[in-house]
N, C-alpha and C positions, 0 to 999 in steps of 0.2 A: 585548812586549820586542823592541826594535829592535836588530838586529845591524849597527850602523853603525860606520864607522871615524871615530874622533874626530880633529878637527884641533886641535892644541894650539899656542898662541902664548904666548911669554913676554911678561910685562908689566913692564918694568923700572921701578924706583922703589919707593917705600914703599906697600904696600897699605893700604887702609882696613880695619883690623881691630884692635880694642883688645885687644892681647895682654898688654901690660905697660907700666909706667912706667919701666922700665930697658931698657938695650940688650941684646937677647938674644944678641948677639955676645959679650958679656962672660960669658955662661954657656955658651958653646960651641955656639950654634945659628945657622944661616943661615935667613933668611926670604926667600922668593920667591913671586911671584904669577904665575899662568898663566890664560889664557882657554881654555876647552874648548868646542868646537862639534861638534855631532852632531845626530842625529835621535832623538827619544824617543817612546816609546809611552805611551798612557794605558791604563787597565784597566777592564774592566766585570765585574761579578759573574756567575758561572755559576749559583750558588745563593744563597740568602739569607745575608747576612753576620750570623751569629748570635753570641751571647755566648760561645760556646765557643772562638772564634778559629780554628776549622777552616774557613778561607775558601778558596773556589775561584774564581779569576778568570781572565780571558783577555785578551790584548792587544786593543785596539780602535783608537782613533785614533792618529795620529802627527803630530808637529810638530817643526820645527827649533828648536834652542836654542843659545845661547852663554852660558855661565855662567863664574864664576871660582872658582879654588881657591887657597888660601894654603898653601904648603908649608914646613914647618919640618924641617930635617935637622941632625944633628950635624955640626959643621965637621970633626971628626976621625972619618973613617969607621970607625975601629976601635972607636968607642964605640957604634955602632949595634947594637941587640939583635935585629934581624931582624923586628921588628913595626912595621907602619904603622898608626897610629890615624887613622880618618877620621870627623870630627865633622860631623854634620848641624847647621849653625849655627842658633842659636835666633833667631827674629825677633819674639818677643812684644812687644818694645819698639819695633818699626818699624825695627830696625837689625840687621844680622848681629852676633851675639854668640857668642863661643866659651865657652859656659857650662861645659862639662866641662873644657876647658882651664883655666879659672880655678880650679876645684876641684882638679884633678889635676896641674897643671903641674910641681910639685916632683917628683913621681914620674916624670913623663914625661921631665924633663931628667936626673935622676940615673940613670935606668935606660937612657937612650939610645934611646928610641923616635923614630921619625919621626912627624910629625903633619901632617894635611891637614885644613883647614877648608873645607867645601863650601857655597857659596851655593845650597842646594837649592830654596828656596822663592821664589816671585815677590816677596813683600814685601821681602825683602832686596835684590833687584835693582832692581825697578821701583816699589816702594811698594805700599800697600794697607792692608787692615784690620789693626790692631794693638791691643794691650792699652791703650796710652797714647794712641792716636790720632795718634801722631807719624809723620812720613815722614822717616826718616833713611836711606833706601835708597842704594845705591851711586850710582845715576844722578842722585839729587838732590844728594848731597854733592859728587860730582866728575863732572859730566856729560861733561867732555871725556875723562877717563881711561876712563870706563866706557861710553862711547857704543857700542862694539861689542857690548855685552851685550844679550841678548834672552831673556826667560823667557816661555814660552807659557802658563803657569798651573800651579797645583798638581796638576791631574790628571796632569801629566807629571813631577812632582817625584820620584816613586818610581823611575822608570826613569832619570832623570838621576843619582840617587844610585847606582843599580846600575852605570851606565856608568863612573862615577868609580872605584868599587871594582875593576871589571874592568880599567880602564885602568892602575891602579897595579900590577897583576900582569903587565902586558904589557911587552915590551921598551921601548916608547916611554915607558910609565909609569915604569919603572926609571930611564930617562934623566932624568926630571923629579926623581928622588930622588938624583941624582948617582951613578947606577949602584950604589947600595947593594944588597946581596943580600937582597931581600925574601922572607921565608919565611911571613909571616902578615899578613893585613889584617883589622883589627877595627873595627867600626862603633860609634860613640858618639852619644848624643843625650840632652839634658836638657829636662824640662818639656814645652813644646809640641813640641819635637823628639822627645821620648820618645813622645808620642802618635803622631807620624808613623812612628816606628820600630816601634811596636806594630802599626800597619796594615801596614807593610812586611814585618815578620816573618811575620805571619799570611797575607798575601795574595801578596806578590811574591817573597819569598826562596825559596820552593819552585821558582819558575821561574828566577830570576836566578842564584842560587848564587854571588853575587859576594863574600861576606864569610865569614870563618872563625870569627867570633864576634861577640857583641853585648853592649855595656854600655848598658842602658836605665836612665837616671838620673832619678829624681823624676817618674815618670808618675803620673797620677791614674787614675780608673777606666775612662775611655772611651778610644776610639781615634780617630784623625783620619779625616775623610771620604776616601773613595777617589776621588771625582769632582772634587775641587778646590774644593768649597764651603768658605768660610772657617769656622773653628771659632767665630768671633765672630758668625756669622749663624745659629747654631742657635736654633730657636724652642721647643724642648722639651728636657727633661733627657735627655742621651744615656745609652745603656745601658752598664753595666759590661762590659768585654770582656777575657777571659783571653787569655793567649798560646796559640797553637795547641798541641794535645797532642803532636803528633809533630814536635818541633823537629829541625832538621837539624844544627845546630851549637850549641856552648855559648852560653848566655844567662845573664847575671847582671844582675838588676835591683836597684837600690838605691833605696829609698823612705824618706822621712822621716815623722815623726809627722803633719806637715801633710798630706802626700800620702795617707796611709792614711785619715785621718778627714775629709779634704776641706776645701778652702778655698772659693774661688769655684766650684769644679767638684766633681762627685761624686768621692768618695775612692776610692783603690785598694782599700779594704775590699771594695767591690762587684765587684772583679775578682780577688780572692785565689784562689790555687790552690796545692796542695802542690808542694814540690820534686820534680823528676823526674830522669831520666838526664842531660838537658841543660839543666835549669833550676835556678837558685838565686835565692832572694829574700832580701834583707837589709833589714829594717825597722829604722831607726835610732831608738832611744829618745832623746827630748829634742831631736831635730834639727828645724829648720824648713826649709821649702822654699827660702828664701833667708835668709841670716844676715849678721852683720857681716863675716865672712871674704869672702863673695861680693861684698858691696857696697863694702867699704872696705879690706880687708887684701890680698886676692889680687893686686891690681894692683901692689903694691909688694913682695910677698914673693919676693925673689930668692934667698933662702937666705943672703944676706950683708947684708941691710938692717939698719940699727942696731936693736937690740932696743927702744930707746925709741920709735922710729917705729912698730914693729909693735904695741907696747902701746898707743900713742896711737890707732892705727887701730881697735883692739879696744874702745875706750872705749864703754861702754853708751850708747845713744841711742834716742830715739823720734822722731827727725827723719829724714825721707827726702825728698830732692829738694825741700827747703824747706817740706815739710808735716809737721805734728805728727801722729803716729800715736796710736791709742788704746792701743797696747801698746808695750813696749820691743822693739826688734829683737833676735832671739835672738843672744846673743854667746858661746854655748858653742862650743868648738873641735872638737866631735866629727865634724861633717858631712864636712869636706874630708879628714880623716884616713881616714875609712871609705871614701870614694870612691877615695882613693889605694890603700888596701888591696884594694879590689874590683878595680881595674885590674890590680894585680899578680897577684891570684888568678886572674882571668880569663885573663891572658896565659899563666900557668903551665898552666891547664886546656887552652887551645888548643894550646900548644906540646908538652905532654907527655902529655896525657890525664888528668892528676891533677885530679879535680873540685875546684872551690872548696868550702870548708866550708859546711855548712848553718847557719842561724841561727834561733833561736826567733822567732816572730812577736810583735808587740805584743799584749798582752791587751786585749780589747775587751768592752764591754757595750752592749746595745741600750737606748736610751731613745727620744727622738724621732728619733734617728739614732745611728749607732755612735759611741761615745766611749771614750777610753782608760780602763782601770782604773788608778787612782792609788794609790800607796803612802802611808805616813804623812807623807812630805815633800812630797806633791803631785806626785810624778813618776810617769810612766807605768811600768807593770809590763811585763816581757817585752821582746822586741825585742833587737836587737844593742846591747849596753851597753859603754860605754867607761870607762876608769879615772877620767877627770876629771869624769865626770858623776855626782856622788855627793851633792851638797848641794842643799838647797831654794833655788831661785832662779827668779824669773819670767823671767829672760833665758835659761834653759836648757830651755825647753819648745818643742815644735813645735805645740802645740794649747792654746788657752786658752778657758775658759768664763766668765771674769770679767776685769775690768780688772786688769792687772798693771803696777805702777809700775816705773820705772827706778831702780836704785840711784844 
């Protein structure tokens, strides 16, 4: 962990980050971009990195970096609720993506949070391995604007993320936020970013102590490598990894049916652990890792968009990026509502000490691999259940064992 002084430079103009199809100024938010330069540490294990998450590491190498952050703040300072949300931007698509923002932006805006998206990984800045094989990195899309950026590799991403959290608690960081009175800084990450946050919480947080809470959204069973190796370069099935037993601050993890029982990766089922003093796990019945809201609705959901437009965006489909899928994309609305509730519950927990509620896990049975126990309507039993998720529908499952047609 490098105790370096960050150099912060404003980057005027519109940042490259797909936040919305509407002007955020119209919902009372200012959007700014800054470049942050400092020296980051990598980490090496002191003992074996086992499945219990009780990882012990020490700083090893160091490297200079310049990354970018995108800062959203209420234009009316009186609306600020005291909490800064810091998202580890997701790079699975070869581009920085604000995945938690997409799910939770309605709660973020109405409750007056400040939001900071961090280009923590090399892929988002310089390009590299991604799920789709595409390079839509900052330096590829706008080489002139982002020429000053330099990312030394993902062995350093954990300390980069720590330094952003610490910066936002400093006098200089508060200036980036328009001198808002920051009381809490909470880290967020979804999917691949959730894997990196799992490693961060287990290995780095005990040393860095930069964040006051964590929302880990849609993680699978494994954790990201500590040494910067790409998760797409893995040659064998990674082990399931729990969160470390002695957590320092509140952690709420939200996982879907897809995440629990596994898609392309080993499911969260293999990393399950009971709730504890600082851990709550919410497993959402009927929710998919990504759904129609994520893909089609969130971008236009301004709270004032015409209802007809929202309904049209929710139209069931099995087409994705011009390709026909074997199954209908999940079109149930439960996922993003639960993520918003999770954010509110976590913020209350961090602010007041009142723990987030516990939730029953999804019921599972062992066959060739774990599968959900289904009720008479073909829906998963157990888990966090929402009122709208009550009828038999192939578009409201997070896991399928057979072809599901679209209505």
